[in-house]
All heavy atoms as an XYZ file, in Angstrom:
921
protein
N     -41.319    -17.697     14.082
C     -40.563    -18.929     14.218
C     -41.447    -20.029     14.805
O     -41.508    -21.123     14.258
C     -39.323    -18.695     15.087
C     -38.598    -19.968     15.447
C     -37.697    -20.530     14.552
C     -38.812    -20.604     16.655
C     -37.036    -21.706     14.854
C     -38.153    -21.772     16.972
C     -37.270    -22.322     16.079
O     -36.620    -23.482     16.381
N     -42.102    -19.753     15.918
C     -42.933    -20.773     16.564
C     -44.075    -21.237     15.667
O     -44.415    -22.422     15.651
C     -43.477    -20.261     17.898
C     -42.385    -20.139     18.932
O     -41.368    -20.820     18.868
N     -42.583    -19.253     19.895
N     -44.663    -20.316     14.918
C     -45.741    -20.688     13.997
C     -45.194    -21.625     12.913
O     -45.835    -22.624     12.569
C     -46.376    -19.434     13.363
C     -47.334    -19.802     12.246
C     -47.082    -18.615     14.431
N     -44.017    -21.332     12.395
C     -43.434    -22.181     11.364
C     -43.082    -23.563     11.900
O     -43.243    -24.564     11.202
C     -42.197    -21.519     10.761
C     -42.467    -20.319      9.865
C     -41.164    -19.659      9.436
C     -43.278    -20.722      8.648
N     -42.602    -23.629     13.136
C     -42.270    -24.925     13.731
C     -43.520    -25.792     13.844
O     -43.477    -26.995     13.605
C     -41.587    -24.755     15.105
C     -41.492    -26.081     15.842
C     -40.203    -24.151     14.942
N     -44.643    -25.167     14.201
C     -45.899    -25.920     14.315
C     -46.400    -26.326     12.927
O     -46.849    -27.452     12.729
C     -46.963    -25.090     15.064
C     -48.325    -25.759     15.005
C     -46.536    -24.866     16.509
N     -46.296    -25.426     11.967
C     -46.818    -25.695     10.624
C     -45.950    -26.678      9.834
O     -46.460    -27.429      9.014
C     -46.952    -24.388      9.851
N     -44.652    -26.628     10.064
C     -43.712    -27.475      9.334
C     -42.915    -28.307     10.331
O     -43.067    -28.185     11.520
C     -42.729    -26.613      8.518
C     -43.376    -25.746      7.485
C     -43.590    -24.396      7.720
C     -43.762    -26.264      6.255
C     -44.177    -23.585      6.758
C     -44.348    -25.459      5.289
C     -44.552    -24.121      5.549
O     -45.124    -23.328      4.600
N     -42.027    -29.120      9.810
C     -41.085    -29.870     10.624
C     -40.005    -28.913     11.137
O     -39.684    -27.918     10.477
C     -40.460    -30.969      9.746
C     -39.638    -31.939     10.545
O     -38.541    -31.562     10.961
O     -40.105    -33.065     10.755
N     -39.412    -29.237     12.289
C     -38.420    -28.327     12.889
C     -37.171    -28.146     12.035
O     -36.430    -27.181     12.230
C     -38.041    -28.791     14.287
S     -37.292    -30.423     14.332
N     -36.916    -29.026     11.069
C     -35.750    -28.872     10.205
C     -36.127    -28.421      8.794
O     -35.286    -28.388      7.906
C     -34.903    -30.171     10.145
C     -34.287    -30.463     11.503
C     -35.713    -31.344      9.654
N     -37.383    -28.043      8.597
C     -37.838    -27.552      7.292
C     -37.046    -26.293      6.929
O     -36.748    -25.460      7.785
C     -39.334    -27.240      7.361
C     -39.940    -26.952      6.034
N     -39.840    -25.721      5.433
C     -40.645    -27.746      5.180
C     -40.462    -25.757      4.266
N     -40.964    -26.972      4.097
N     -36.694    -26.122      5.661
C     -35.913    -24.941      5.246
C     -36.533    -23.605      5.674
O     -35.807    -22.685      6.062
C     -35.858    -25.065      3.726
C     -35.977    -26.535      3.469
C     -36.896    -27.054      4.541
N     -37.859    -23.477      5.622
C     -38.486    -22.216      6.038
C     -38.279    -21.959      7.525
O     -38.087    -20.818      7.945
C     -39.982    -22.223      5.716
C     -40.277    -22.121      4.245
C     -41.758    -22.052      3.972
C     -42.007    -21.947      2.472
N     -43.416    -21.800      2.160
N     -38.303    -23.017      8.320
C     -38.062    -22.882      9.757
C     -36.611    -22.466      9.992
O     -36.333    -21.614     10.841
C     -38.394    -24.193     10.505
C     -38.000    -24.109     11.969
C     -39.874    -24.526     10.363
N     -35.694    -23.027      9.224
C     -34.282    -22.685      9.386
C     -33.995    -21.233      8.994
O     -33.215    -20.549      9.651
C     -33.405    -23.652      8.584
C     -33.483    -25.077      9.076
C     -33.207    -25.183     10.561
O     -32.192    -24.706     11.045
N     -34.116    -25.793     11.295
N     -34.644    -20.756      7.946
C     -34.489    -19.346      7.552
C     -35.026    -18.443      8.659
O     -34.382    -17.456      9.044
C     -35.211    -19.065      6.211
C     -35.306    -17.579      5.936
C     -34.495    -19.771      5.068
N     -36.200    -18.780      9.198
C     -36.783    -17.990     10.284
C     -35.884    -18.013     11.508
O     -35.685    -16.983     12.169
C     -38.179    -18.509     10.637
N     -35.315    -19.179     11.816
C     -34.425    -19.293     12.980
C     -33.200    -18.412     12.801
O     -32.800    -17.695     13.739
C     -34.018    -20.746     13.194
N     -32.592    -18.424     11.627
C     -31.409    -17.589     11.379
C     -31.733    -16.107     11.536
O     -30.970    -15.358     12.152
C     -30.859    -17.832      9.974
O     -30.214    -19.057      9.901
N     -32.865    -15.701     10.996
C     -33.262    -14.292     11.111
C     -33.539    -13.922     12.569
O     -33.143    -12.847     13.027
C     -34.483    -14.006     10.238
C     -34.151    -14.025      8.762
C     -35.352    -13.729      7.906
C     -34.951    -13.761      6.435
N     -36.028    -13.406      5.541
N     -34.215    -14.805     13.287
C     -34.511    -14.552     14.690
C     -33.226    -14.464     15.506
O     -33.062    -13.546     16.323
C     -35.413    -15.658     15.254
C     -35.714    -15.584     16.748
C     -36.422    -14.283     17.107
C     -36.542    -16.785     17.168
N     -32.306    -15.373     15.288
C     -31.035    -15.374     16.027
C     -30.269    -14.087     15.762
O     -29.766    -13.447     16.693
C     -30.207    -16.621     15.663
C     -30.899    -17.876     16.223
C     -28.785    -16.502     16.192
C     -30.415    -19.173     15.609
N     -30.191    -13.670     14.500
C     -29.480    -12.424     14.176
C     -30.168    -11.207     14.787
O     -29.499    -10.277     15.265
C     -29.336    -12.267     12.664
C     -28.338    -13.236     12.093
O     -27.345    -13.580     12.725
N     -28.586    -13.713     10.893
N     -31.488    -11.202     14.793
C     -32.231    -10.106     15.412
C     -31.968    -10.051     16.913
O     -31.756     -8.966     17.478
C     -33.722    -10.271     15.140
C     -34.639     -9.189     15.712
C     -34.365     -7.847     15.050
C     -36.092     -9.587     15.508
N     -31.953    -11.203     17.563
C     -31.680    -11.247     19.000
C     -30.259    -10.772     19.308
O     -30.038    -10.061     20.288
C     -31.914    -12.660     19.544
C     -33.375    -13.117     19.553
C     -33.457    -14.619     19.804
C     -34.187    -12.342     20.575
N     -29.304    -11.141     18.465
C     -27.925    -10.653     18.646
C     -27.892     -9.141     18.499
O     -27.286     -8.439     19.313
C     -26.963    -11.317     17.639
C     -26.764    -12.789     17.986
C     -25.619    -10.596     17.621
C     -26.011    -13.566     16.915
N     -28.548     -8.618     17.458
C     -28.569     -7.170     17.237
C     -29.168     -6.422     18.427
O     -28.761     -5.308     18.736
C     -29.347     -6.820     15.966
C     -28.619     -7.236     14.698
O     -27.392     -7.520     14.760
O     -29.273     -7.299     13.639
N     -30.147     -7.055     19.083
C     -30.791     -6.444     20.256
C     -30.078     -6.799     21.560
O     -30.578     -6.484     22.634
C     -32.261     -6.858     20.338
C     -33.086     -6.195     19.270
O     -32.907     -5.022     18.971
N     -33.989     -6.950     18.664
N     -28.937     -7.450     21.438
C     -28.107     -7.866     22.563
C     -28.858     -8.751     23.561
O     -28.586     -8.737     24.755
C     -27.468     -6.654     23.242
C     -26.541     -5.921     22.319
C     -25.729     -4.845     22.995
O     -25.701     -4.749     24.218
N     -25.047     -4.049     22.205
N     -29.797     -9.531     23.046
C     -30.500    -10.529     23.850
C     -29.757    -11.851     23.649
O     -30.223    -12.768     22.983
C     -31.960    -10.640     23.410
C     -32.777    -11.583     24.279
O     -32.175    -12.274     25.147
O     -34.002    -11.654     24.079
N     -28.570    -11.924     24.237
C     -27.682    -13.051     24.004
C     -28.215    -14.355     24.601
O     -27.987    -15.427     24.047
C     -26.290    -12.751     24.543
C     -25.658    -11.568     23.879
C     -25.363    -10.425     24.591
C     -25.377    -11.584     22.523
C     -24.785     -9.332     23.973
C     -24.797    -10.502     21.890
C     -24.500     -9.370     22.621
N     -28.911    -14.256     25.711
C     -29.463    -15.454     26.332
C     -30.394    -16.178     25.352
O     -30.251    -17.374     25.105
C     -30.210    -15.106     27.624
C     -30.970    -16.276     28.193
C     -30.300    -17.273     28.897
C     -32.341    -16.403     27.992
C     -30.984    -18.373     29.392
C     -33.029    -17.506     28.485
C     -32.357    -18.484     29.190
O     -33.037    -19.558     29.667
N     -31.350    -15.454     24.800
C     -32.302    -16.074     23.871
C     -31.665    -16.409     22.527
O     -32.029    -17.404     21.902
C     -33.535    -15.193     23.692
C     -34.458    -15.285     24.881
O     -34.755    -16.375     25.356
N     -34.899    -14.146     25.389
N     -30.715    -15.605     22.076
C     -30.019    -15.916     20.820
C     -29.292    -17.247     20.952
O     -29.389    -18.108     20.062
C     -29.035    -14.802     20.472
N     -28.608    -17.435     22.063
C     -27.886    -18.692     22.268
C     -28.869    -19.858     22.431
O     -28.655    -20.943     21.897
C     -26.973    -18.598     23.479
C     -26.101    -19.820     23.674
C     -25.082    -19.664     24.776
O     -25.320    -18.896     25.724
O     -24.044    -20.325     24.685
N     -29.949    -19.616     23.133
C     -30.954    -20.664     23.354
C     -31.554    -21.132     22.019
O     -31.620    -22.338     21.751
C     -32.048    -20.124     24.275
C     -33.051    -21.138     24.719
C     -33.933    -20.569     25.829
N     -34.700    -19.415     25.424
C     -35.933    -19.472     24.926
N     -36.537    -20.627     24.784
N     -36.567    -18.374     24.582
N     -31.968    -20.192     21.171
C     -32.532    -20.570     19.866
C     -31.481    -21.212     18.966
O     -31.775    -22.165     18.247
C     -33.154    -19.355     19.168
C     -34.564    -19.087     19.587
C     -34.848    -18.077     20.486
C     -35.614    -19.853     19.093
C     -36.154    -17.826     20.887
C     -36.916    -19.619     19.490
C     -37.189    -18.598     20.391
N     -30.254    -20.714     19.003
C     -29.188    -21.301     18.181
C     -28.893    -22.728     18.626
O     -28.692    -23.617     17.789
C     -27.931    -20.442     18.255
N     -28.883    -22.968     19.932
C     -28.626    -24.319     20.434
C     -29.754    -25.284     20.053
O     -29.499    -26.412     19.635
C     -28.446    -24.306     21.951
C     -27.103    -23.764     22.374
C     -26.934    -23.686     23.881
O     -27.924    -23.860     24.628
O     -25.798    -23.442     24.307
N     -30.999    -24.841     20.200
C     -32.144    -25.692     19.851
C     -32.135    -25.995     18.358
O     -32.343    -27.140     17.933
C     -33.472    -25.030     20.274
C     -34.669    -25.734     19.660
C     -33.590    -24.996     21.787
N     -31.890    -24.985     17.553
C     -31.862    -25.168     16.102
C     -30.769    -26.150     15.706
O     -31.002    -27.081     14.922
C     -31.640    -23.811     15.397
O     -32.717    -22.944     15.744
C     -31.582    -23.967     13.894
N     -29.575    -25.959     16.250
C     -28.465    -26.849     15.920
C     -28.738    -28.272     16.407
O     -28.458    -29.248     15.702
C     -27.150    -26.311     16.498
C     -25.958    -27.118     16.083
C     -25.555    -27.158     14.747
C     -25.239    -27.860     17.005
C     -24.463    -27.914     14.349
C     -24.146    -28.618     16.618
C     -23.758    -28.639     15.292
O     -22.677    -29.386     14.897
N     -29.313    -28.406     17.594
C     -29.652    -29.739     18.125
C     -30.658    -30.444     17.220
O     -30.529    -31.650     16.959
C     -30.194    -29.615     19.543
N     -31.647    -29.705     16.726
C     -32.629    -30.299     15.803
C     -31.965    -30.763     14.510
O     -32.279    -31.820     13.972
C     -33.747    -29.313     15.481
C     -34.711    -29.137     16.621
O     -34.897    -30.035     17.434
N     -35.337    -27.971     16.695
N     -31.049    -29.953     14.007
C     -30.380    -30.286     12.755
C     -29.465    -31.500     12.898
O     -29.303    -32.271     11.951
C     -29.564    -29.090     12.259
C     -30.369    -27.905     11.751
C     -29.470    -26.700     11.563
C     -31.078    -28.257     10.458
N     -28.856    -31.654     14.045
C     -27.900    -32.747     14.236
C     -28.528    -33.995     14.851
O     -27.845    -34.991     15.029
C     -26.709    -32.286     15.089
O     -27.185    -31.794     16.347
C     -25.909    -31.211     14.374
N     -29.811    -33.944     15.169
C     -30.517    -35.109     15.698
C     -30.784    -36.080     14.541
O     -31.516    -35.762     13.606
C     -31.833    -34.677     16.348
C     -32.568    -35.815     17.030
O     -32.245    -36.991     16.758
O     -33.458    -35.526     17.837
N     -30.187    -37.243     14.601
C     -30.290    -38.209     13.496
C     -31.725    -38.656     13.243
O     -32.045    -39.089     12.137
C     -29.371    -39.406     13.752
C     -27.927    -39.039     13.697
N     -27.276    -38.757     12.528
C     -27.015    -38.863     14.686
C     -26.015    -38.442     12.770
N     -25.828    -38.497     14.082
N     -32.590    -38.529     14.231
C     -33.998    -38.899     14.040
C     -34.674    -38.007     13.002
O     -35.668    -38.395     12.405
C     -34.767    -38.808     15.361
C     -34.372    -39.878     16.366
C     -35.224    -39.809     17.605
C     -34.771    -38.641     18.440
N     -35.418    -38.548     19.737
N     -34.129    -36.796     12.796
C     -34.724    -35.878     11.831
C     -34.253    -36.135     10.404
O     -34.735    -35.495      9.470
C     -34.444    -34.430     12.237
C     -35.223    -34.042     13.473
O     -36.355    -34.491     13.662
N     -34.632    -33.237     14.328
N     -33.314    -37.043     10.243
C     -32.904    -37.459      8.904
C     -32.106    -36.442      8.105
O     -32.044    -36.541      6.877
N     -31.499    -35.479      8.761
C     -30.715    -34.471      8.042
C     -29.352    -35.024      7.644
O     -28.722    -35.746      8.417
C     -30.487    -33.233      8.915
C     -31.705    -32.407      9.181
S     -32.391    -31.613      7.715
C     -31.065    -30.557      7.215
N     -28.919    -34.687      6.447
C     -27.559    -34.992      6.026
C     -26.633    -34.142      6.895
O     -26.739    -32.911      6.908
C     -27.396    -34.642      4.540
C     -25.983    -34.817      4.021
O     -25.095    -35.253      4.787
O     -25.767    -34.519      2.833
N     -25.739    -34.771      7.621
C     -24.886    -34.056      8.564
C     -23.800    -33.229      7.880
O     -23.052    -32.526      8.554
C     -24.283    -35.028      9.576
C     -25.341    -35.673     10.466
C     -26.165    -34.633     11.222
O     -25.636    -33.879     12.028
N     -27.466    -34.581     10.947
N     -23.733    -33.313      6.566
C     -22.809    -32.475      5.808
C     -23.577    -31.591      4.832
O     -23.132    -31.305      3.731
C     -21.761    -33.335      5.111
C     -20.847    -34.023      6.114
C     -19.759    -34.851      5.474
O     -19.865    -35.174      4.271
O     -18.806    -35.186      6.186
N     -24.749    -31.124      5.277
C     -25.591    -30.261      4.445
C     -25.350    -28.792      4.780
O     -24.795    -28.452      5.832
C     -27.068    -30.590      4.670
O     -27.446    -30.235      5.994
N     -25.799    -27.940      3.877
C     -25.682    -26.493      4.097
C     -26.456    -26.059      5.341
O     -26.026    -25.153      6.061
C     -26.179    -25.736      2.870
N     -27.579    -26.719      5.605
C     -28.382    -26.360      6.779
C     -27.621    -26.632      8.074
O     -27.646    -25.814      9.001
C     -29.712    -27.134      6.779
C     -30.658    -26.752      5.669
C     -30.358    -27.429      4.335
O     -29.494    -28.330      4.285
O     -30.979    -27.028      3.334
N     -26.941    -27.765      8.142
C     -26.145    -28.084      9.337
C     -24.980    -27.106      9.449
O     -24.661    -26.638     10.545
C     -25.667    -29.554      9.315
C     -24.678    -29.833     10.443
C     -26.857    -30.501      9.408
N     -24.366    -26.770      8.320
C     -23.274    -25.789      8.331
C     -23.769    -24.438      8.857
O     -23.101    -23.799      9.675
C     -22.681    -25.625      6.939
N     -24.951    -24.019      8.406
C     -25.516    -22.750      8.869
C     -25.837    -22.790     10.363
O     -25.590    -21.832     11.084
C     -26.781    -22.391      8.086
C     -26.493    -22.017      6.643
O     -25.313    -21.729      6.314
O     -27.447    -22.015      5.849
N     -26.383    -23.910     10.818
C     -26.700    -24.045     12.239
C     -25.461    -23.985     13.110
O     -25.448    -23.321     14.153
N     -24.397    -24.671     12.680
C     -23.132    -24.643     13.421
C     -22.557    -23.226     13.429
O     -22.081    -22.738     14.466
C     -22.137    -25.621     12.803
N     -22.607    -22.560     12.275
C     -22.089    -21.195     12.193
C     -22.877    -20.238     13.095
O     -22.299    -19.425     13.804
C     -22.111    -20.693     10.745
C     -21.670    -19.250     10.661
C     -20.322    -18.937     10.675
C     -22.597    -18.214     10.615
C     -19.904    -17.619     10.629
C     -22.193    -16.901     10.572
C     -20.848    -16.604     10.581
O     -20.436    -15.298     10.553
N     -24.205    -20.344     13.072
C     -25.025    -19.450     13.898
C     -24.709    -19.609     15.377
O     -24.594    -18.620     16.103
C     -26.517    -19.699     13.655
C     -26.999    -19.092     12.366
O     -26.414    -18.167     11.824
N     -28.088    -19.634     11.848
N     -24.570    -20.845     15.831
C     -24.263    -21.067     17.240
C     -22.868    -20.555     17.574
O     -22.667    -19.910     18.615
C     -24.412    -22.547     17.595
C     -24.218    -22.930     19.061
C     -25.057    -22.062     19.999
C     -24.535    -24.401     19.264
N     -21.903    -20.784     16.701
C     -20.543    -20.267     16.920
C     -20.552    -18.734     16.959
O     -19.882    -18.119     17.799
C     -19.600    -20.759     15.824
N     -21.317    -18.129     16.075
C     -21.406    -16.669     16.024
C     -21.991    -16.105     17.317
O     -21.479    -15.135     17.863
C     -22.248    -16.237     14.825
C     -22.263    -14.737     14.620
O     -21.238    -14.068     14.891
O     -23.309    -14.220     14.189
N     -23.055    -16.732     17.818
C     -23.661    -16.276     19.072
C     -22.645    -16.370     20.200
O     -22.471    -15.430     20.988
C     -24.924    -17.094     19.420
C     -25.401    -16.789     20.822
C     -26.029    -16.816     18.430
N     -21.957    -17.493     20.283
C     -20.968    -17.676     21.355
C     -19.843    -16.654     21.251
O     -19.371    -16.134     22.257
C     -20.406    -19.096     21.310
C     -21.410    -20.146     21.676
S     -20.712    -21.785     21.425
C     -21.749    -22.729     22.524
N     -19.433    -16.358     20.025
C     -18.395    -15.344     19.809
C     -18.878    -13.966     20.244
O     -18.148    -13.215     20.902
C     -18.000    -15.330     18.333
O     -17.089    -14.303     18.059
N     -20.108    -13.630     19.891
C     -20.684    -12.334     20.273
C     -20.793    -12.210     21.796
O     -20.518    -11.158     22.361
C     -22.069    -12.162     19.642
C     -22.080    -12.092     18.148
C     -21.576    -10.761     17.622
O     -21.598     -9.755     18.312
N     -21.109    -10.767     16.401
N     -21.209    -13.296     22.443
C     -21.317    -13.286     23.908
C     -19.945    -13.055     24.525
O     -19.791    -12.278     25.467
C     -21.949    -14.595     24.426
C     -23.428    -14.652     24.041
C     -21.782    -14.727     25.940
C     -24.091    -15.991     24.307
N     -18.946    -13.713     23.973
C     -17.587    -13.527     24.506
C     -17.117    -12.087     24.318
O     -16.528    -11.496     25.222
C     -16.610    -14.487     23.839
C     -15.216    -14.322     24.330
N     -14.832    -14.667     25.601
C     -14.124    -13.808     23.740
C     -13.555    -14.385     25.767
N     -13.111    -13.856     24.650
N     -17.376    -11.519     23.148
C     -16.963    -10.134     22.885
C     -17.646     -9.154     23.829
O     -17.014     -8.227     24.331
C     -17.292     -9.736     21.449
C     -16.380    -10.315     20.421
C     -16.782     -9.875     19.026
O     -17.967     -9.721     18.726
N     -15.802     -9.672     18.182
N     -18.945     -9.324     24.041
C     -19.723     -8.351     24.805
C     -19.665     -8.572     26.311
O     -19.706     -7.621     27.078
C     -21.193     -8.368     24.366
C     -21.412     -8.182     22.891
C     -21.119     -6.799     22.430
C     -21.514     -6.690     20.970
N     -20.974     -5.595     20.264
N     -19.600     -9.844     26.729
C     -19.724    -10.147     28.152
C     -18.528    -10.880     28.739
O     -18.466    -11.081     29.950
C     -20.989    -10.977     28.391
C     -22.270    -10.263     27.976
C     -23.457    -11.177     28.075
C     -23.974    -11.190     29.492
N     -25.193    -12.000     29.644
N     -17.596    -11.310     27.887
C     -16.439    -12.049     28.375
C     -16.777    -13.446     28.874
O     -16.046    -14.015     29.668
N     -17.896    -13.995     28.419
C     -18.332    -15.327     28.842
C     -18.455    -16.228     27.624
O     -18.431    -15.763     26.502
C     -19.710    -15.240     29.518
C     -19.763    -14.352     30.723
C     -21.187    -14.140     31.225
O     -22.132    -14.685     30.635
O     -21.339    -13.402     32.197
N     -18.633    -17.501     27.869
C     -18.919    -18.427     26.782
C     -17.868    -19.497     26.621
O     -16.735    -19.350     27.063
N     -18.252    -20.583     25.971
C     -17.389    -21.728     25.727
C     -16.662    -21.504     24.402
O     -17.166    -21.855     23.331
C     -18.219    -23.011     25.699
C     -17.386    -24.264     25.576
O     -16.191    -24.160     25.221
O     -17.930    -25.354     25.819
N     -15.477    -20.932     24.477
C     -14.739    -20.574     23.265
C     -14.271    -21.792     22.485
O     -14.234    -21.770     21.256
C     -13.556    -19.683     23.624
C     -13.917    -18.368     24.305
C     -12.665    -17.566     24.589
C     -14.879    -17.582     23.447
N     -13.923    -22.859     23.199
C     -13.505    -24.081     22.514
C     -14.629    -24.651     21.661
O     -14.421    -25.063     20.521
N     -15.831    -24.658     22.212
C     -16.992    -25.165     21.476
C     -17.308    -24.260     20.291
O     -17.609    -24.739     19.201
C     -18.204    -25.257     22.394
C     -19.429    -25.840     21.729
C     -20.583    -25.991     22.707
C     -21.816    -26.537     22.009
N     -22.954    -26.657     22.931
N     -17.204    -22.960     20.490
C     -17.482    -22.009     19.407
C     -16.508    -22.205     18.245
O     -16.915    -22.235     17.083
C     -17.421    -20.582     19.923
N     -15.239    -22.362     18.575
C     -14.251    -22.560     17.516
C     -14.486    -23.882     16.797
O     -14.408    -23.961     15.570
C     -12.833    -22.520     18.083
C     -11.774    -22.656     17.001
C     -10.362    -22.553     17.525
O     -10.167    -22.378     18.738
O      -9.449    -22.660     16.692
N     -14.812    -24.926     17.547
C     -15.083    -26.235     16.946
C     -16.272    -26.152     15.986
O     -16.237    -26.704     14.884
C     -15.355    -27.258     18.047
C     -15.594    -28.652     17.540
C     -15.819    -29.613     18.701
C     -16.160    -30.993     18.198
N     -16.435    -31.921     19.294
N     -17.330    -25.447     16.397
C     -18.507    -25.292     15.541
C     -18.186    -24.489     14.284
O     -18.636    -24.824     13.185
C     -19.638    -24.623     16.320
C     -20.302    -25.492     17.381
C     -21.123    -24.622     18.336
C     -21.161    -26.564     16.734
N     -17.413    -23.417     14.442
C     -17.041    -22.599     13.284
C     -16.217    -23.418     12.297
O     -16.433    -23.350     11.080
C     -16.273    -21.361     13.731
N     -15.299    -24.205     12.817
C     -14.476    -25.044     11.938
C     -15.307    -26.138     11.261
O     -15.091    -26.459     10.101
C     -13.313    -25.646     12.714
C     -12.290    -24.617     13.120
C     -11.126    -25.232     13.874
N     -10.277    -24.218     14.432
C      -9.341    -23.557     13.765
N      -9.160    -23.819     12.489
N      -8.612    -22.638     14.346
N     -16.265    -26.710     11.991
C     -17.143    -27.720     11.395
C     -17.934    -27.105     10.249
O     -18.050    -27.694      9.173
C     -18.106    -28.283     12.443
C     -19.070    -29.294     11.862
C     -19.991    -29.886     12.905
C     -20.917    -30.911     12.250
N     -21.723    -31.617     13.226
N     -18.464    -25.920     10.472
C     -19.229    -25.232      9.439
C     -18.355    -24.947      8.218
O     -18.770    -25.165      7.077
C     -19.812    -23.937      9.998
O     -20.580    -23.293      9.032
N     -17.148    -24.487      8.458
C     -16.219    -24.195      7.370
C     -15.874    -25.475      6.599
O     -15.827    -25.480      5.366
C     -14.959    -23.546      7.928
C     -13.947    -23.021      6.936
C     -14.553    -21.961      6.044
C     -12.739    -22.459      7.674
N     -15.682    -26.565      7.321
C     -15.372    -27.845      6.687
C     -16.523    -28.296      5.778
O     -16.295    -28.718      4.630
C     -15.093    -28.906      7.757
C     -14.933    -30.285      7.206
N     -13.826    -30.673      6.475
C     -15.750    -31.364      7.255
C     -13.967    -31.930      6.099
N     -15.125    -32.374      6.565
N     -17.742    -28.210      6.283
C     -18.905    -28.603      5.470
C     -19.006    -27.720      4.237
O     -19.241    -28.207      3.127
C     -20.206    -28.535      6.301
C     -20.195    -29.605      7.394
C     -21.436    -28.698      5.405
C     -21.306    -29.462      8.416
N     -18.819    -26.411      4.409
C     -18.865    -25.496      3.258
C     -17.799    -25.853      2.231
O     -18.034    -25.752      1.025
C     -18.700    -24.051      3.719
C     -19.897    -23.518      4.452
C     -20.993    -23.247      3.480
N     -22.162    -22.767      4.173
C     -23.352    -22.750      3.646
N     -23.545    -23.175      2.421
N     -24.379    -22.315      4.325
N     -16.612    -26.266      2.697
C     -15.556    -26.638      1.746
C     -15.943    -27.900      0.982
O     -15.662    -28.019     -0.212
C     -14.214    -26.818      2.461
O     -14.202    -27.982      3.247
N     -16.596    -28.852      1.655
C     -17.055    -30.068      0.974
C     -18.134    -29.761     -0.061
O     -18.192    -30.392     -1.118
C     -17.604    -31.077      1.988
C     -16.606    -31.684      2.955
C     -17.328    -32.547      3.987
C     -15.556    -32.506      2.216
N     -18.995    -28.810      0.277
C     -20.092    -28.442     -0.628
C     -19.641    -27.516     -1.757
O     -20.355    -27.347     -2.734
C     -21.219    -27.764      0.158
C     -21.920    -28.626      1.202
C     -22.896    -27.785      2.021
C     -22.640    -29.790      0.531
N     -18.475    -26.893     -1.581
C     -17.989    -25.956     -2.583
C     -18.793    -24.668     -2.630
O     -18.946    -24.065     -3.687
N     -19.304    -24.250     -1.475
C     -20.160    -23.056     -1.430
C     -19.442    -21.859     -0.814
O     -20.059    -21.042     -0.153
C     -21.444    -23.344     -0.634
O     -21.097    -23.824      0.667
C     -22.309    -24.374     -1.340
N     -18.158    -21.767     -1.072
C     -17.401    -20.625     -0.576
C     -17.636    -19.396     -1.444
O     -17.711    -19.492     -2.663
C     -15.894    -20.907     -0.609
C     -15.401    -21.745      0.520
C     -14.747    -22.926      0.270
C     -15.586    -21.352      1.828
C     -14.277    -23.703      1.304
C     -15.128    -22.120      2.862
C     -14.464    -23.297      2.595
N     -17.737    -18.274     -0.804
C     -17.704    -16.975     -1.474
C     -16.747    -16.129     -0.643
O     -16.477    -16.458      0.515
C     -19.086    -16.293     -1.499
O     -19.471    -15.988     -0.159
C     -20.134    -17.179     -2.157
N     -16.229    -15.047     -1.180
C     -15.355    -14.196     -0.367
C     -16.026    -13.738      0.934
O     -15.403    -13.705      1.985
C     -15.054    -13.008     -1.293
C     -15.172    -13.587     -2.663
C     -16.284    -14.604     -2.571
N     -17.315    -13.442      0.885
C     -18.025    -12.996      2.091
C     -18.126    -14.144      3.096
O     -17.957    -13.932      4.297
C     -19.411    -12.436      1.734
C     -19.224    -11.134      0.969
C     -20.273    -12.240      2.966
C     -20.466    -10.507      0.440
N     -18.363    -15.358      2.619
C     -18.435    -16.519      3.510
C     -17.113    -16.704      4.234
O     -17.081    -16.891      5.451
C     -18.766    -17.802      2.716
O     -19.972    -17.610      1.998
C     -18.898    -18.996      3.627
N     -16.021    -16.639      3.510
C     -14.700    -16.835      4.106
C     -14.413    -15.739      5.130
O     -13.948    -16.018      6.241
C     -13.612    -16.892      3.011
C     -13.820    -18.153      2.158
C     -12.225    -16.892      3.633
C     -12.988    -18.201      0.915
N     -14.713    -14.494      4.799
C     -14.483    -13.387      5.734
C     -15.332    -13.565      6.994
O     -14.857    -13.337      8.107
C     -14.768    -12.031      5.050
C     -13.694    -11.753      4.001
C     -14.846    -10.899      6.074
C     -14.005    -10.608      3.069
N     -16.571    -14.007      6.845
C     -17.444    -14.237      8.000
C     -16.864    -15.296      8.926
O     -16.849    -15.124     10.139
C     -18.837    -14.670      7.556
O     -19.468    -13.651      6.839
N     -16.392    -16.386      8.360
C     -15.831    -17.453      9.184
C     -14.557    -16.995      9.886
O     -14.366    -17.268     11.064
C     -15.550    -18.694      8.343
C     -16.787    -19.454      7.995
C     -17.340    -19.363      6.730
C     -17.415    -20.241      8.933
C     -18.489    -20.053      6.400
C     -18.570    -20.944      8.619
C     -19.106    -20.850      7.358
N     -13.700    -16.295      9.171
C     -12.465    -15.798      9.780
C     -12.800    -14.853     10.918
O     -12.198    -14.905     11.978
C     -11.581    -15.110      8.711
C     -11.017    -16.157      7.764
C     -10.456    -14.304      9.368
C     -10.322    -15.585      6.549
N     -13.798    -14.014     10.712
C     -14.202    -13.068     11.759
C     -14.670    -13.781     13.003
O     -14.329    -13.394     14.117
C     -15.257    -12.133     11.180
O     -16.332    -11.964     12.014
N     -15.451    -14.854     12.871
C     -15.919    -15.594     14.043
C     -14.748    -16.266     14.743
O     -14.587    -16.165     15.951
C     -16.993    -16.639     13.670
C     -17.261    -17.601     14.811
C     -18.292    -15.950     13.283
N     -13.890    -16.938     13.977
C     -12.778    -17.657     14.582
C     -11.803    -16.699     15.256
O     -11.362    -16.931     16.375
C     -12.064    -18.552     13.543
C     -10.782    -19.129     14.119
C     -12.991    -19.667     13.092
N     -11.468    -15.587     14.616
C     -10.500    -14.677     15.205
C     -11.082    -13.803     16.300
O     -10.352    -13.251     17.107
C      -9.805    -13.831     14.137
C      -8.783    -14.609     13.387
C      -9.017    -15.005     12.084
C      -7.608    -14.984     13.992
C      -8.085    -15.747     11.389
C      -6.643    -15.731     13.313
C      -6.892    -16.114     12.009
N     -12.407    -13.689     16.378
C     -13.017    -12.983     17.500
C     -12.952    -13.824     18.759
O     -13.174    -13.332     19.843
C     -14.469    -12.611     17.197
C     -14.544    -11.422     16.292
O     -13.641    -10.602     16.240
N     -15.630    -11.315     15.543
N     -12.668    -15.100     18.609
C     -12.561    -15.972     19.758
C     -11.277    -15.653     20.452
O     -11.006    -15.748     21.537
C     -12.589    -17.444     19.332
C     -13.828    -17.849     18.531
C     -13.676    -19.302     18.094
C     -15.074    -17.721     19.365
């Protein structure tokens, strides 16, 4: 991830793919502190208007979903976390996906799982 950030822009698609994989790996290893930290940084980069990202893009939807997922996992495992923010992010991601028309049955099930785990 760090090598890609140096080689490319922080919102480059390859960096975003690496960030998603890293966040999921950290969740799997129950390193929630770092998973949340990377998810927050990634989402902040995507939503920073200086980076020129379309705020209704698939990348922003993925960033919002990843951060919501981390927060949901933290709540499930540790009973901590900002549930209101997690739900808001999950709904934002779902809204963007509906605008883009990129729903699949697996996408819908994933979003429902995050929202109802809250």
